[in-house]
Backbone as CSV, one residue per row, in Angstrom:
resi,resn,N_x,N_y,N_z,CA_x,CA_y,CA_z,C_x,C_y,C_z
1,MET,0.835,-1.197,-0.009,-0.011,-0.031,-0.008,0.870,1.257,0.014
2,LYS,1.933,1.202,0.811,2.863,2.395,0.845,3.528,2.662,-0.477
3,ARG,3.827,1.554,-1.210,4.372,1.734,-2.558,3.442,2.454,-3.528
4,ILE,2.208,2.050,-3.423,1.170,2.673,-4.325,1.057,4.129,-3.983
5,ILE,0.979,4.523,-2.724,0.874,5.895,-2.331,2.107,6.654,-2.740
6,TYR,3.273,6.054,-2.571,4.545,6.713,-2.945,4.564,6.904,-4.486
7,PHE,4.186,5.896,-5.213,4.116,5.956,-6.690,3.197,7.063,-7.160
8,LEU,1.988,7.161,-6.540,1.018,8.198,-6.892,1.572,9.587,-6.541
9,ALA,2.254,9.716,-5.445,2.860,11.008,-5.070,3.923,11.435,-6.044
10,VAL,4.769,10.486,-6.461,5.792,10.811,-7.486,5.141,11.118,-8.767
11,LEU,4.148,10.431,-9.196,3.428,10.684,-10.457,2.816,12.085,-10.461
12,MET,2.193,12.469,-9.328,1.555,13.774,-9.246,2.608,14.879,-9.316
13,PHE,3.727,14.747,-8.596,4.830,15.685,-8.668,5.358,15.851,-10.041
14,ALA,5.581,14.703,-10.746,6.159,14.708,-12.060,5.142,15.451,-13.033
15,ASN,3.926,15.202,-12.813,2.858,15.851,-13.631,2.858,17.361,-13.438
16,ILE,2.980,17.830,-12.224,3.074,19.284,-11.913,4.267,19.885,-12.546
17,THR,5.394,19.242,-12.376,6.630,19.871,-12.942,6.590,19.926,-14.466
18,VAL,5.969,18.998,-15.164,5.884,19.026,-16.605,5.130,20.272,-17.013
19,TYR,4.058,20.661,-16.326,3.238,21.722,-16.736,3.629,23.070,-16.076
20,ALA,4.639,23.133,-15.220,5.066,24.363,-14.648,5.650,25.275,-15.713
21,GLN,5.384,26.511,-15.618,5.919,27.505,-16.552,7.085,28.222,-15.905
22,SER,8.073,28.543,-16.726,9.180,29.363,-16.302,8.694,30.777,-16.180
23,LYS,9.575,31.608,-15.603,9.269,33.027,-15.443,9.044,33.668,-16.845
24,SER,9.929,33.317,-17.775,9.790,33.882,-19.145,8.516,33.427,-19.831
25,GLU,8.184,32.139,-19.646,6.883,31.611,-20.234,5.687,32.340,-19.723
26,LYS,5.709,32.595,-18.376,4.603,33.406,-17.764,4.535,34.763,-18.317
27,GLN,5.722,35.343,-18.574,5.733,36.777,-19.180,5.167,36.694,-20.589
28,VAL,5.536,35.719,-21.329,5.057,35.616,-22.738,3.544,35.356,-22.700
29,ALA,3.106,34.483,-21.811,1.645,34.188,-21.708,0.869,35.470,-21.363
30,ALA,1.454,36.294,-20.491,0.803,37.565,-20.071,0.798,38.519,-21.308
31,ALA,1.859,38.491,-22.109,1.855,39.350,-23.288,0.798,38.902,-24.286
32,VAL,0.623,37.574,-24.493,-0.484,37.041,-25.328,-1.781,37.489,-24.826
33,GLU,-2.048,37.446,-23.543,-3.324,37.959,-22.929,-3.548,39.402,-23.179
34,PHE,-2.444,40.172,-23.019,-2.472,41.641,-23.264,-2.902,41.882,-24.773
35,LEU,-2.279,41.136,-25.664,-2.658,41.291,-27.079,-4.121,40.928,-27.352
36,LYS,-4.574,39.834,-26.747,-5.966,39.413,-26.892,-6.925,40.515,-26.427
37,LYS,-6.639,41.022,-25.299,-7.463,42.132,-24.726,-7.439,43.376,-25.570
38,ALA,-6.254,43.701,-26.075,-6.054,44.905,-26.932,-6.863,44.726,-28.268
39,MET,-6.873,43.456,-28.769,-7.626,43.249,-30.025,-9.127,43.327,-29.807
40,ILE,-9.614,42.899,-28.662,-11.060,42.949,-28.384,-11.428,44.401,-28.096
41,ASP,-10.612,45.125,-27.313,-10.910,46.524,-26.998,-10.703,47.497,-28.154
42,GLY,-9.768,47.108,-29.051,-9.479,47.981,-30.164,-8.622,49.161,-29.761
43,SER,-7.864,49.030,-28.670,-7.086,50.132,-28.121,-5.826,50.355,-29.019
44,ARG,-5.827,51.449,-29.671,-4.661,51.795,-30.512,-3.382,51.844,-29.684
45,GLU,-3.409,52.452,-28.520,-2.257,52.607,-27.681,-1.691,51.181,-27.242
46,SER,-2.606,50.269,-26.843,-2.211,48.963,-26.429,-1.676,48.143,-27.574
47,LEU,-2.312,48.215,-28.777,-1.813,47.528,-29.971,-0.424,47.962,-30.368
48,GLU,-0.221,49.267,-30.330,1.126,49.815,-30.701,2.152,49.407,-29.697
49,ALA,1.755,49.249,-28.422,2.715,48.896,-27.378,3.123,47.410,-27.484
50,ILE,2.245,46.529,-27.919,2.494,45.087,-27.925,3.110,44.629,-29.203
51,ALA,2.943,45.409,-30.291,3.454,45.026,-31.601,4.887,45.586,-31.822
52,GLY,5.740,44.730,-32.328,7.124,45.124,-32.675,7.090,46.111,-33.845
53,ASP,8.098,46.935,-33.903,8.158,47.922,-35.030,8.216,47.298,-36.437
54,LYS,8.757,46.153,-36.546,8.837,45.427,-37.844,7.907,44.263,-37.960
55,LEU,6.766,44.400,-37.295,5.760,43.339,-37.284,5.409,42.850,-38.692
56,SER,5.285,41.551,-38.827,4.724,40.908,-40.030,3.518,40.070,-39.549
57,TYR,2.364,40.543,-39.861,1.058,40.034,-39.373,0.337,39.320,-40.481
58,GLY,0.415,38.027,-40.533,-0.251,37.271,-41.613,-1.571,36.739,-41.282
59,HIS,-2.563,37.004,-42.220,-3.941,36.512,-42.016,-4.099,35.179,-42.682
60,SER,-5.164,34.453,-42.346,-5.388,33.151,-42.877,-5.715,33.169,-44.357
61,GLY,-6.166,34.323,-44.863,-6.460,34.441,-46.264,-5.269,34.804,-47.124
62,GLY,-4.101,35.033,-46.483,-2.870,35.337,-47.234,-2.460,36.796,-47.138
63,LYS,-3.313,37.688,-46.640,-2.908,39.097,-46.542,-1.885,39.232,-45.403
64,VAL,-0.849,40.063,-45.650,0.168,40.335,-44.660,0.204,41.835,-44.436
65,GLU,0.175,42.211,-43.083,0.153,43.595,-42.711,1.459,43.904,-41.898
66,ASN,1.850,45.221,-42.033,2.903,45.655,-41.165,2.309,46.219,-39.892
67,LYS,3.121,46.767,-38.990,2.547,47.230,-37.704,1.508,48.311,-37.860
68,ALA,1.746,49.284,-38.681,0.788,50.361,-38.870,-0.538,49.857,-39.501
69,GLU,-0.499,48.944,-40.426,-1.683,48.401,-41.044,-2.480,47.544,-40.015
70,PHE,-1.755,46.693,-39.251,-2.381,45.857,-38.230,-3.141,46.718,-37.208
71,VAL,-2.409,47.715,-36.701,-2.986,48.605,-35.635,-4.180,49.313,-36.245
72,GLU,-4.104,49.879,-37.370,-5.188,50.629,-37.997,-6.425,49.778,-38.253
73,ALA,-6.235,48.535,-38.738,-7.365,47.630,-39.051,-8.162,47.316,-37.809
74,ILE,-7.476,47.146,-36.689,-8.219,46.832,-35.405,-8.736,48.110,-34.767
75,ALA,-7.930,49.121,-34.663,-8.316,50.345,-33.995,-9.533,51.107,-34.723
76,SER,-9.511,50.970,-36.073,-10.552,51.606,-36.812,-11.913,50.854,-36.778
77,GLY,-11.799,49.503,-36.391,-13.026,48.722,-36.388,-13.211,47.939,-37.667
78,ASN,-12.369,48.100,-38.711,-12.461,47.322,-39.906,-12.358,45.858,-39.591
79,SER,-11.492,45.566,-38.724,-11.329,44.163,-38.192,-11.714,44.205,-36.699
80,ASP,-12.934,43.825,-36.430,-13.479,43.988,-35.096,-13.702,42.620,-34.422
81,PHE,-12.933,42.387,-33.368,-13.091,41.112,-32.574,-14.030,41.427,-31.400
82,VAL,-15.174,40.746,-31.357,-16.143,40.897,-30.308,-15.666,40.016,-29.103
83,SER,-15.206,38.822,-29.357,-14.683,37.933,-28.352,-13.611,37.029,-28.972
84,ILE,-12.672,36.601,-28.153,-11.596,35.760,-28.542,-11.353,34.749,-27.465
85,ASP,-11.378,33.441,-27.800,-11.047,32.375,-26.904,-9.821,31.641,-27.454
86,LEU,-8.828,31.469,-26.599,-7.623,30.752,-27.014,-7.549,29.405,-26.265
87,SER,-7.068,28.428,-26.972,-6.944,27.110,-26.347,-5.656,26.394,-26.887
88,ASP,-5.297,25.293,-26.244,-4.181,24.508,-26.695,-2.840,25.273,-26.933
89,GLN,-2.636,26.238,-26.000,-1.449,27.084,-26.168,-0.198,26.433,-25.733
90,THR,0.841,26.555,-26.615,2.206,26.150,-26.243,3.123,27.317,-26.417
91,ILE,4.115,27.359,-25.560,5.163,28.458,-25.547,6.490,27.794,-25.564
92,GLN,7.354,28.144,-26.576,8.752,27.693,-26.610,9.653,28.942,-26.600
93,ILE,10.620,28.932,-25.685,11.512,30.056,-25.573,12.911,29.674,-25.936
94,SER,13.552,30.463,-26.682,14.948,30.284,-27.037,15.655,31.691,-26.939
95,GLY,16.323,31.883,-25.802,16.948,33.195,-25.630,15.945,34.315,-25.484
96,LYS,16.002,35.279,-26.377,15.113,36.411,-26.351,13.981,36.314,-27.385
97,THR,13.744,35.075,-27.824,12.654,34.758,-28.792,11.745,33.713,-28.272
98,ALA,10.457,33.875,-28.503,9.490,32.918,-28.108,8.517,32.607,-29.261
99,ILE,8.156,31.344,-29.369,7.177,30.892,-30.326,5.970,30.443,-29.584
100,VAL,4.835,31.003,-29.953,3.555,30.658,-29.331,2.615,30.150,-30.368
101,ARG,2.020,28.988,-30.055,1.000,28.393,-30.912,-0.231,28.188,-30.081
102,HIS,-1.372,28.477,-30.706,-2.690,28.219,-30.049,-3.813,28.123,-31.092
103,THR,-4.975,27.714,-30.622,-6.192,27.739,-31.443,-6.966,28.945,-30.980
104,LEU,-7.430,29.756,-31.956,-8.196,30.915,-31.706,-9.639,30.694,-32.256
105,VAL,-10.621,30.878,-31.366,-12.033,30.869,-31.801,-12.558,32.248,-31.435
106,ALA,-13.113,32.922,-32.400,-13.540,34.321,-32.150,-14.832,34.639,-32.876
107,LYS,-15.548,35.610,-32.278,-16.653,36.252,-32.870,-16.201,37.583,-33.355
108,THR,-16.590,37.916,-34.644,-16.126,39.131,-35.268,-17.350,39.946,-35.666
109,ASN,-17.083,41.190,-35.987,-18.056,42.106,-36.540,-17.341,43.078,-37.488
110,ASP,-16.687,42.461,-38.511,-15.909,43.299,-39.426,-16.839,44.111,-40.330
111,ARG,-16.676,45.442,-40.304,-17.417,46.387,-41.114,-18.941,46.116,-40.957
112,GLY,-19.347,45.754,-39.667,-20.741,45.587,-39.338,-21.328,44.206,-39.731
113,VAL,-20.429,43.331,-40.232,-20.922,42.009,-40.613,-20.457,40.954,-39.575
114,PRO,-21.440,40.417,-38.828,-21.061,39.445,-37.803,-20.455,38.162,-38.424
115,GLY,-19.503,37.552,-37.735,-18.884,36.319,-38.216,-18.236,35.564,-37.103
116,ASN,-17.785,34.379,-37.457,-17.079,33.494,-36.505,-15.830,32.974,-37.207
117,VAL,-14.741,32.899,-36.457,-13.530,32.337,-37.059,-12.900,31.303,-36.104
118,LYS,-12.329,30.296,-36.742,-11.605,29.252,-35.940,-10.246,29.124,-36.679
119,LEU,-9.194,29.465,-36.004,-7.917,29.512,-36.642,-6.808,28.868,-35.774
120,HIS,-5.788,28.312,-36.444,-4.532,27.950,-35.753,-3.654,29.131,-35.896
121,ILE,-3.022,29.567,-34.790,-2.203,30.747,-34.850,-0.776,30.419,-34.402
122,LEU,0.188,31.041,-35.085,1.618,31.004,-34.717,2.047,32.458,-34.504
123,THR,2.511,32.763,-33.335,3.121,34.106,-33.154,4.555,33.976,-32.696
124,VAL,5.365,34.960,-33.046,6.747,35.012,-32.666,6.948,36.296,-31.896
125,TRP,7.576,36.095,-30.743,7.761,37.227,-29.786,9.252,37.450,-29.588
126,GLN,9.594,38.694,-29.272,10.995,39.034,-29.045,11.027,39.909,-27.761
127,LYS,11.953,39.580,-26.881,12.161,40.422,-25.671,13.028,41.554,-26.038
128,SER,12.445,42.775,-25.832,13.136,43.977,-26.169,12.966,44.976,-25.084
129,HIS,14.058,45.485,-24.547,14.000,46.425,-23.432,13.168,45.920,-22.237
130,GLY,13.342,44.602,-21.898,12.686,43.989,-20.829,11.222,43.632,-21.034
131,LYS,10.674,43.746,-22.239,9.301,43.529,-22.562,9.184,42.642,-23.777
132,TRP,8.204,41.739,-23.724,7.950,40.877,-24.935,6.994,41.540,-25.888
133,VAL,7.424,41.629,-27.147,6.615,42.216,-28.232,6.396,41.198,-29.360
134,MET,5.300,41.274,-30.001,5.008,40.329,-31.119,5.689,40.895,-32.392
135,ILE,6.526,39.999,-32.965,7.178,40.470,-34.218,6.672,39.761,-35.450
136,ALA,5.935,38.641,-35.301,5.333,37.927,-36.475,4.177,37.169,-35.980
137,ARG,3.230,37.039,-36.890,2.020,36.214,-36.659,1.551,35.616,-37.963
138,GLN,1.176,34.355,-37.915,0.526,33.691,-39.101,-0.615,32.848,-38.661
139,ALA,-1.749,33.019,-39.353,-2.920,32.278,-39.041,-3.276,31.293,-40.224
140,VAL,-3.804,30.156,-39.856,-4.276,29.137,-40.820,-5.625,28.725,-40.393
141,LYS,-6.551,28.612,-41.401,-7.914,28.266,-41.080,-7.965,26.849,-40.505
142,LYS,-8.720,26.730,-39.459,-8.846,25.397,-38.800,-9.977,24.627,-39.531
143,PRO,-9.675,23.392,-39.959,-10.680,22.586,-40.651,-11.891,22.314,-39.722
């Protein structure tokens, strides 16, 4: 009986350590949440703060925007996210670069036309001046 309890305790500890996030991973996850909120709110200031100066923002339809185009599309309401839910997120960090993948399910209201999107997203983040900023994003339609 003691062996079973010991085995279960070791298994639980191993499971917890596998899913524990490093300090950098927590910071990147917080940056992703900040981006999500900024996209829903349409806050020009927040979008400009979280996007890197040389952002390459790829849409699932093939359109690629730079930082100014990305910020303007969201802040103007042309690309309007009503809600965004993220799932299956993974974060990989290598030095001052992070790769984040997740599934995005969102309700949109682009130019007054309600819609729903389901996408696989890849974002690339860079730590600059002590802060994580998004430098690239690519979306693919989820089947």
